C-alpha positions in Angstrom: 23.7 0.2 -13.8 24.8 -1.2 -10.6 23.6 -0.6 -7.1 25.3 2.5 -6.3 24.6 4.2 -9.2 20.9 3.4 -8.8 21.1 4.6 -5.3 22.9 7.8 -6.2 20.3 8.5 -9.1 17.3 8.0 -7.0 18.8 10.2 -4.2 19.3 12.9 -6.7 15.6 13.9 -7.1 14.2 16.3 -4.5 12.4 14.8 -1.3 13.4 11.3 -1.8 13.7 9.2 1.2 15.1 5.6 1.4 14.3 2.8 3.8 14.7 -1.1 3.9 11.4 -3.1 3.7 10.7 -6.6 3.7 14.2 -7.3 5.2 16.1 -7.2 1.8 14.8 -4.6 -0.4 15.8 -0.7 -0.4 12.9 1.2 -1.2 13.1 4.9 -2.8 10.1 7.0 -1.9 8.6 10.4 -2.3 6.1 11.6 0.4 5.8 7.6 1.5 5.1 6.4 -2.1 7.6 4.0 -3.5 9.1 4.7 -6.9 11.8 2.3 -7.2 12.7 -0.8 -5.1 16.2 -2.5 -5.2 17.1 -5.8 -4.1 19.9 -5.7 -1.5 20.9 -9.3 -2.0 22.5 -10.8 -5.1 21.6 -10.9 -7.8 21.0 -7.1 -8.1 17.5 -6.5 -9.4 15.3 -3.5 -9.1 11.4 -2.5 -10.0 10.0 0.6 -10.9 6.8 2.0 -12.5 6.4 2.6 -16.2 4.0 4.1 -18.6 1.3 1.6 -19.9 2.8 2.0 -23.5 6.4 1.2 -22.2 5.1 -1.6 -20.1 4.5 -4.3 -23.1 7.7 -3.1 -24.8 9.9 -3.6 -21.6 8.5 -7.1 -20.6 9.1 -8.5 -24.1 12.8 -8.5 -23.0 13.9 -11.8 -21.5 15.7 -9.9 -18.6 12.6 -7.6 -17.7 9.5 -9.1 -16.2 6.2 -7.8 -14.7 6.9 -7.0 -11.1 5.4 -9.3 -8.8 2.5 -8.1 -6.8 2.7 -4.7 -8.5 2.4 -5.6 -12.4 -1.3 -4.5 -12.4 0.1 -1.0 -11.7 2.6 -1.2 -14.6 5.7 -2.0 -12.4 8.5 -4.0 -14.1 11.3 -5.9 -12.4 14.5 -5.3 -14.3 16.5 -8.5 -13.6 19.7 -7.4 -15.8 20.3 -3.8 -16.3 22.7 -4.5 -18.6 20.0 -4.8 -21.5 19.3 -1.2 -21.4 21.7 1.7 -22.0 22.5 4.2 -19.0 20.5 6.9 -20.9 17.1 4.7 -21.1 17.7 3.3 -17.4 17.9 7.1 -16.3 14.9 8.0 -18.2 12.9 5.0 -16.6 13.9 6.0 -13.1 13.2 9.7 -13.7 9.8 8.9 -15.2 8.9 6.5 -12.3 9.6 9.4 -9.9 7.6 11.6 -12.0 4.6 9.4 -12.3 4.5 8.8 -8.5 4.8 12.5 -7.9 2.1 13.2 -10.2 -0.4 11.2 -8.2 0.3 12.8 -5.0 -2.2 15.1 -3.2 -1.2 18.7 -2.9 -1.0 18.5 0.8 1.5 15.7 0.3 3.6 17.6 -2.0 3.5 20.6 0.2 4.5 18.6 3.1 7.4 17.1 1.1 8.6 20.7 0.3 7.7 20.3 -3.6 5.2 23.2 -3.6 
């Protein structure tokens, strides 16, 4: 997966916004809560939230590490997207979106047009 494919996938989900944070990271959010963060500068890397069960499995790969500052919340940093097939990457991005969406308050879901 490359930058444009990740961007297209993230923007496919309802009520997603994108903005640049920390001068070089493109953040995809739902109701102001990030679910995916992609580095704009080379090398292309991105972070997302995963389940507790998948966290340990994923970080056992040399190309996937606990995300700096967010690992305690089960976020991973994917340094080489080629280690995972497109189906798995799509699943992980969708799952991250759903995990963050699932934690939103009903008022935030309603404000985002998701209720």
